VMD Tcl script that builds the backbone (N, CA, C; Angstrom):
set m [mol new atoms 195]
animate dup $m
set s [atomselect $m all]
$s set {name element resname resid chain x y z} {
  {N N UNK 1 A 0.850 -1.173 0.000}
  {CA C UNK 1 A 0.000 0.000 0.000}
  {C C UNK 1 A 0.893 1.233 0.000}
  {N N UNK 2 A 0.614 2.130 -0.884}
  {CA C UNK 2 A 1.397 3.358 -0.960}
  {C C UNK 2 A 0.820 4.397 -0.011}
  {N N UNK 3 A 1.595 5.422 0.239}
  {CA C UNK 3 A 1.126 6.506 1.088}
  {C C UNK 3 A -0.023 7.219 0.390}
  {N N UNK 4 A -1.154 7.371 1.095}
  {CA C UNK 4 A -2.301 8.020 0.448}
  {C C UNK 4 A -2.050 9.492 0.182}
  {N N UNK 5 A -2.613 9.969 -0.889}
  {CA C UNK 5 A -2.535 11.384 -1.228}
  {C C UNK 5 A -3.799 12.074 -0.733}
  {N N UNK 6 A -3.714 13.350 -0.402}
  {CA C UNK 6 A -4.917 14.062 0.040}
  {C C UNK 6 A -6.044 13.907 -0.980}
  {N N UNK 7 A -7.224 13.596 -0.495}
  {CA C UNK 7 A -8.382 13.450 -1.360}
  {C C UNK 7 A -8.519 12.075 -1.980}
  {N N UNK 8 A -7.558 11.193 -1.722}
  {CA C UNK 8 A -7.617 9.836 -2.266}
  {C C UNK 8 A -8.715 9.054 -1.551}
  {N N UNK 9 A -9.511 8.290 -2.313}
  {CA C UNK 9 A -10.637 7.564 -1.751}
  {C C UNK 9 A -10.580 6.098 -2.145}
  {N N UNK 10 A -10.852 5.228 -1.196}
  {CA C UNK 10 A -10.974 3.804 -1.446}
  {C C UNK 10 A -12.455 3.465 -1.419}
  {N N UNK 11 A -12.949 2.828 -2.472}
  {CA C UNK 11 A -14.358 2.459 -2.542}
  {C C UNK 11 A -14.465 0.942 -2.611}
  {N N UNK 12 A -15.293 0.373 -1.752}
  {CA C UNK 12 A -15.518 -1.063 -1.719}
  {C C UNK 12 A -17.013 -1.300 -1.848}
  {N N UNK 13 A -17.417 -2.115 -2.836}
  {CA C UNK 13 A -18.829 -2.407 -3.060}
  {C C UNK 13 A -19.223 -3.625 -2.233}
  {N N UNK 14 A -20.081 -3.421 -1.234}
  {CA C UNK 14 A -20.522 -4.494 -0.361}
  {C C UNK 14 A -21.972 -4.893 -0.638}
  {N N UNK 15 A -22.552 -4.362 -1.703}
  {CA C UNK 15 A -23.973 -4.576 -1.969}
  {C C UNK 15 A -24.337 -6.040 -2.185}
  {N N UNK 16 A -23.393 -6.858 -2.641}
  {CA C UNK 16 A -23.694 -8.253 -2.902}
  {C C UNK 16 A -23.586 -9.156 -1.683}
  {N N UNK 17 A -23.186 -8.602 -0.553}
  {CA C UNK 17 A -23.011 -9.415 0.646}
  {C C UNK 17 A -24.292 -9.451 1.473}
  {N N UNK 18 A -24.629 -10.630 1.985}
  {CA C UNK 18 A -25.782 -10.728 2.885}
  {C C UNK 18 A -25.337 -10.385 4.313}
  {N N UNK 19 A -26.260 -10.357 5.242}
  {CA C UNK 19 A -25.956 -9.945 6.615}
  {C C UNK 19 A -24.917 -10.844 7.280}
  {N N UNK 20 A -24.986 -12.132 7.012}
  {CA C UNK 20 A -24.020 -13.063 7.590}
  {C C UNK 20 A -22.621 -12.791 7.054}
  {N N UNK 21 A -22.528 -12.551 5.746}
  {CA C UNK 21 A -21.231 -12.226 5.141}
  {C C UNK 21 A -20.684 -10.916 5.699}
  {N N UNK 22 A -21.565 -9.933 5.873}
  {CA C UNK 22 A -21.133 -8.653 6.441}
  {C C UNK 22 A -20.618 -8.834 7.859}
  {N N UNK 23 A -21.276 -9.675 8.635}
  {CA C UNK 23 A -20.829 -9.935 10.006}
  {C C UNK 23 A -19.444 -10.575 10.000}
  {N N UNK 24 A -19.234 -11.526 9.104}
  {CA C UNK 24 A -17.925 -12.191 9.005}
  {C C UNK 24 A -16.844 -11.208 8.569}
  {N N UNK 25 A -17.160 -10.386 7.572}
  {CA C UNK 25 A -16.198 -9.398 7.087}
  {C C UNK 25 A -15.859 -8.391 8.177}
  {N N UNK 26 A -16.863 -7.883 8.866}
  {CA C UNK 26 A -16.627 -6.920 9.941}
  {C C UNK 26 A -15.755 -7.499 11.044}
  {N N UNK 27 A -16.014 -8.750 11.385}
  {CA C UNK 27 A -15.226 -9.421 12.416}
  {C C UNK 27 A -13.772 -9.593 11.968}
  {N N UNK 28 A -13.580 -9.999 10.724}
  {CA C UNK 28 A -12.230 -10.183 10.208}
  {C C UNK 28 A -11.471 -8.859 10.171}
  {N N UNK 29 A -12.135 -7.796 9.730}
  {CA C UNK 29 A -11.485 -6.481 9.679}
  {C C UNK 29 A -11.122 -5.997 11.080}
  {N N UNK 30 A -12.004 -6.233 12.034}
  {CA C UNK 30 A -11.731 -5.822 13.412}
  {C C UNK 30 A -10.518 -6.579 13.966}
  {N N UNK 31 A -10.436 -7.874 13.671}
  {CA C UNK 31 A -9.271 -8.655 14.116}
  {C C UNK 31 A -7.990 -8.140 13.468}
  {N N UNK 32 A -8.045 -7.884 12.167}
  {CA C UNK 32 A -6.863 -7.370 11.463}
  {C C UNK 32 A -6.400 -6.034 12.018}
  {N N UNK 33 A -7.347 -5.192 12.393}
  {CA C UNK 33 A -6.979 -3.867 12.894}
  {C C UNK 33 A -6.292 -3.943 14.252}
  {N N UNK 34 A -6.371 -5.089 14.909}
  {CA C UNK 34 A -5.704 -5.273 16.189}
  {C C UNK 34 A -4.267 -5.754 16.081}
  {N N UNK 35 A -3.837 -6.094 14.877}
  {CA C UNK 35 A -2.458 -6.562 14.691}
  {C C UNK 35 A -1.489 -5.397 14.778}
  {N N UNK 36 A -0.339 -5.635 15.361}
  {CA C UNK 36 A 0.677 -4.592 15.540}
  {C C UNK 36 A 1.592 -4.434 14.337}
  {N N UNK 37 A 1.474 -5.293 13.345}
  {CA C UNK 37 A 2.414 -5.277 12.230}
  {C C UNK 37 A 2.032 -4.309 11.110}
  {N N UNK 38 A 0.908 -3.628 11.240}
  {CA C UNK 38 A 0.455 -2.700 10.197}
  {C C UNK 38 A 0.939 -1.285 10.477}
  {N N UNK 39 A 1.128 -0.520 9.414}
  {CA C UNK 39 A 1.451 0.895 9.578}
  {C C UNK 39 A 0.172 1.643 9.935}
  {N N UNK 40 A 0.297 2.835 10.455}
  {CA C UNK 40 A -0.872 3.597 10.898}
  {C C UNK 40 A -1.887 3.845 9.775}
  {N N UNK 41 A -1.451 4.196 8.564}
  {CA C UNK 41 A -2.456 4.390 7.504}
  {C C UNK 41 A -3.263 3.115 7.217}
  {N N UNK 42 A -2.612 1.962 7.278}
  {CA C UNK 42 A -3.322 0.698 7.047}
  {C C UNK 42 A -4.302 0.448 8.184}
  {N N UNK 43 A -3.871 0.683 9.411}
  {CA C UNK 43 A -4.765 0.516 10.555}
  {C C UNK 43 A -5.981 1.429 10.449}
  {N N UNK 44 A -5.745 2.666 10.039}
  {CA C UNK 44 A -6.847 3.616 9.891}
  {C C UNK 44 A -7.870 3.119 8.875}
  {N N UNK 45 A -7.401 2.565 7.754}
  {CA C UNK 45 A -8.297 2.055 6.718}
  {C C UNK 45 A -9.072 0.850 7.238}
  {N N UNK 46 A -8.394 -0.069 7.929}
  {CA C UNK 46 A -9.063 -1.252 8.456}
  {C C UNK 46 A -10.145 -0.889 9.468}
  {N N UNK 47 A -9.833 0.032 10.358}
  {CA C UNK 47 A -10.812 0.463 11.362}
  {C C UNK 47 A -12.002 1.142 10.682}
  {N N UNK 48 A -11.724 1.983 9.691}
  {CA C UNK 48 A -12.797 2.670 8.974}
  {C C UNK 48 A -13.679 1.672 8.223}
  {N N UNK 49 A -13.067 0.714 7.553}
  {CA C UNK 49 A -13.846 -0.296 6.829}
  {C C UNK 49 A -14.688 -1.139 7.788}
  {N N UNK 50 A -14.116 -1.535 8.910}
  {CA C UNK 50 A -14.872 -2.322 9.897}
  {C C UNK 50 A -16.076 -1.536 10.404}
  {N N UNK 51 A -15.886 -0.248 10.642}
  {CA C UNK 51 A -17.001 0.599 11.102}
  {C C UNK 51 A -18.083 0.731 10.038}
  {N N UNK 52 A -17.664 0.905 8.792}
  {CA C UNK 52 A -18.634 1.032 7.706}
  {C C UNK 52 A -19.413 -0.260 7.506}
  {N N UNK 53 A -18.735 -1.393 7.573}
  {CA C UNK 53 A -19.409 -2.689 7.432}
  {C C UNK 53 A -20.438 -2.848 8.545}
  {N N UNK 54 A -20.073 -2.478 9.758}
  {CA C UNK 54 A -20.995 -2.580 10.884}
  {C C UNK 54 A -22.225 -1.694 10.680}
  {N N UNK 55 A -22.007 -0.471 10.199}
  {CA C UNK 55 A -23.138 0.437 9.959}
  {C C UNK 55 A -24.060 -0.104 8.862}
  {N N UNK 56 A -23.471 -0.625 7.786}
  {CA C UNK 56 A -24.279 -1.176 6.693}
  {C C UNK 56 A -25.104 -2.352 7.193}
  {N N UNK 57 A -24.487 -3.228 7.958}
  {CA C UNK 57 A -25.205 -4.391 8.487}
  {C C UNK 57 A -26.342 -3.942 9.403}
  {N N UNK 58 A -26.066 -2.972 10.262}
  {CA C UNK 58 A -27.113 -2.457 11.153}
  {C C UNK 58 A -28.273 -1.856 10.360}
  {N N UNK 59 A -27.962 -1.133 9.294}
  {CA C UNK 59 A -29.018 -0.540 8.460}
  {C C UNK 59 A -29.865 -1.622 7.814}
  {N N UNK 60 A -29.217 -2.655 7.322}
  {CA C UNK 60 A -29.946 -3.736 6.651}
  {C C UNK 60 A -30.822 -4.521 7.598}
  {N N UNK 61 A -30.380 -4.679 8.828}
  {CA C UNK 61 A -31.137 -5.482 9.786}
  {C C UNK 61 A -32.050 -4.629 10.657}
  {N N UNK 62 A -32.028 -3.318 10.443}
  {CA C UNK 62 A -32.899 -2.422 11.197}
  {C C UNK 62 A -32.416 -2.139 12.603}
  {N N UNK 63 A -31.163 -2.450 12.891}
  {CA C UNK 63 A -30.606 -2.178 14.221}
  {C C UNK 63 A -30.225 -0.711 14.333}
  {N N UNK 64 A -30.269 -0.221 15.545}
  {CA C UNK 64 A -29.818 1.145 15.803}
  {C C UNK 64 A -28.461 1.079 16.460}
  {N N UNK 65 A -27.557 1.987 16.063}
  {CA C UNK 65 A -26.196 1.978 16.661}
  {C C UNK 65 A -26.203 2.312 18.127}
}
mol reanalyze $m
mol bondsrecalc $m
mol representation Tube
mol addrep $m
């Protein structure tokens, strides 16, 4: 992963995943974000993706944060 440039955006399409898949993905991302071997920019992306997956899953299942 290269150093991000200002305004650079990563887009991931999760529309094809069901709630169970989203739960698995969110869990895996959360575990990865706990590893000490990542650089801070990678950790930031993993934490952000895990949060977004959790929000999407909550929206789909009607849960409130």
